[in-house]
C-alpha positions as CSV (number, residue, x, y, z in Angstrom):
1,F,26.0,17.9,46.1
2,P,27.8,15.5,47.3
3,P,30.5,14.0,44.9
4,A,29.9,11.5,42.2
5,V,30.2,8.0,43.4
6,S,32.8,6.6,41.1
7,T,30.8,3.4,40.4
8,T,34.1,1.7,38.3
9,W,35.5,-0.2,41.2
10,H,33.5,-3.3,40.4
11,S,33.3,-2.9,36.8
12,N,35.8,-5.6,36.1
13,D,34.4,-8.4,37.7
14,D,30.4,-7.7,36.8
15,D,30.2,-10.7,34.8
16,V,30.2,-12.4,37.9
17,Y,26.8,-11.6,38.4
18,R,25.3,-11.5,35.3
19,A,23.6,-14.7,35.2
20,P,23.2,-16.6,31.5
21,P,20.5,-15.3,29.2
22,I,17.6,-17.4,29.7
23,D,17.0,-20.0,27.2
24,R,13.3,-19.7,27.0
25,S,12.2,-23.0,24.9
26,L,12.6,-24.3,28.0
27,L,10.3,-23.0,30.3
28,P,7.2,-24.3,30.7
29,T,5.5,-21.2,29.5
30,A,6.7,-21.9,26.1
31,P,4.3,-23.8,23.7
32,R,4.7,-27.3,23.5
33,A,6.2,-27.4,20.6
34,A,8.2,-25.4,20.9
35,R,9.5,-27.0,23.4
36,E,11.8,-29.7,22.3
37,P,11.6,-32.8,24.5
38,N,14.4,-33.8,27.0
39,V,15.6,-37.0,25.1
40,D,18.1,-38.6,23.3
41,R,17.5,-39.7,20.1
42,S,19.4,-42.2,20.2
43,R,16.8,-44.5,22.1
44,L,14.1,-43.6,20.1
45,P,13.6,-46.9,17.7
46,K,14.7,-47.4,14.6
47,S,11.8,-49.0,13.0
48,P,7.6,-49.2,14.1
49,P,6.3,-50.1,16.6
50,Y,7.0,-46.7,18.0
51,T,5.8,-47.1,21.2
52,A,5.9,-44.5,24.3
53,F,5.3,-45.7,28.0
54,L,2.9,-44.2,30.0
55,G,3.3,-43.9,33.6
56,N,1.4,-42.1,36.4
57,L,-2.3,-42.2,34.6
58,P,-4.9,-41.4,36.5
59,Y,-7.5,-45.1,37.8
60,D,-10.5,-43.2,35.8
61,V,-8.2,-42.8,32.3
62,T,-10.0,-43.9,28.7
63,E,-8.4,-44.6,25.0
64,D,-10.0,-41.7,24.2
65,S,-8.8,-39.4,27.0
66,I,-5.3,-40.5,25.8
67,K,-5.8,-39.8,22.5
68,D,-7.0,-36.7,23.0
69,F,-4.0,-35.9,25.3
70,F,-2.1,-36.9,22.1
71,R,-3.8,-35.0,19.4
72,G,-3.0,-33.6,16.5
73,L,0.3,-36.4,16.9
74,N,0.0,-39.5,14.4
75,I,-1.7,-42.2,17.1
76,S,-2.6,-45.7,15.8
77,A,-3.0,-47.9,19.4
78,V,-3.6,-47.2,22.9
79,R,-3.5,-49.9,25.0
80,L,-4.3,-49.6,28.5
81,P,-3.5,-52.6,31.1
82,R,-6.0,-53.9,33.5
83,E,-5.8,-55.7,36.8
84,P,-6.3,-59.7,36.7
85,T,-8.2,-59.5,39.4
86,N,-10.5,-56.9,38.9
87,P,-10.8,-55.8,35.7
88,E,-12.7,-52.4,35.4
89,R,-9.0,-51.2,37.8
90,L,-6.4,-50.3,34.8
91,K,-2.7,-50.8,36.4
92,G,-2.0,-46.8,36.1
93,F,0.4,-47.2,33.1
94,G,-0.1,-47.9,29.3
95,Y,1.0,-47.7,26.1
96,A,0.4,-45.8,23.3
97,E,1.5,-46.3,20.2
98,F,2.2,-43.9,17.2
99,E,2.4,-44.6,13.3
100,D,5.4,-42.4,13.2
101,I,8.8,-41.2,14.7
102,D,8.2,-37.7,14.9
103,S,5.1,-38.5,16.6
104,L,6.6,-39.9,19.1
105,F,9.9,-37.7,19.4
106,Q,6.6,-34.8,19.7
107,A,4.7,-37.2,22.3
108,L,7.5,-37.5,24.9
109,S,7.9,-33.2,24.9
110,L,4.1,-34.3,26.8
111,N,6.5,-36.0,29.7
112,E,4.6,-33.8,32.8
113,E,2.1,-32.4,31.2
114,S,-1.0,-33.3,33.5
115,L,-3.8,-35.6,32.3
116,G,-6.9,-35.3,34.5
117,N,-5.0,-34.5,38.0
118,R,-2.1,-36.1,36.8
119,R,1.4,-35.5,35.7
120,I,2.1,-38.4,33.4
121,R,5.2,-39.7,32.7
122,V,5.9,-40.6,29.4
123,D,8.8,-42.8,27.9
124,V,10.1,-44.6,24.9
125,A,8.7,-48.4,25.8
126,D,11.3,-50.3,26.2
127,Q,11.0,-52.7,22.8
128,A,11.9,-55.6,24.5
129,Q,9.7,-55.4,27.7
130,D,6.7,-54.0,25.9
131,K,5.5,-57.5,24.5
132,D,5.1,-59.4,28.2
133,R,5.1,-56.5,30.6
134,D,1.7,-57.1,30.5
135,D,1.4,-60.2,32.2
136,R,4.2,-59.8,34.6
137,C,4.1,-57.4,38.3
138,F,6.9,-55.5,38.6
139,G,7.5,-53.6,42.2
């Protein structure tokens, strides 16, 4: 038998190699409910309307498919702006309005989830722009 090799020489600094424990709630495999949205609660509106901006929507999305995407949440309205020159064609973004702040907060946890074949963006709608955003075209 060869003499036992001592491995104590690296025991002092093996903390360097130890990865921090994985926060399972951040992994995509966690159930949706377990993931706290990465949202600063101070950005949420203090009073209604509790509106989420929806970006990168598939062009064939419908209000029903949006409601289905947010099923389980208290959704009160969906707005999907259309191209003025081609009313059949959606602009690729929209708004979902929720009855309470918690539903909006939960909706934000669905950011980057897939709807159709797109990973859609869910963000807090900018209250000031929300009123007139539909008739302004931007970049």
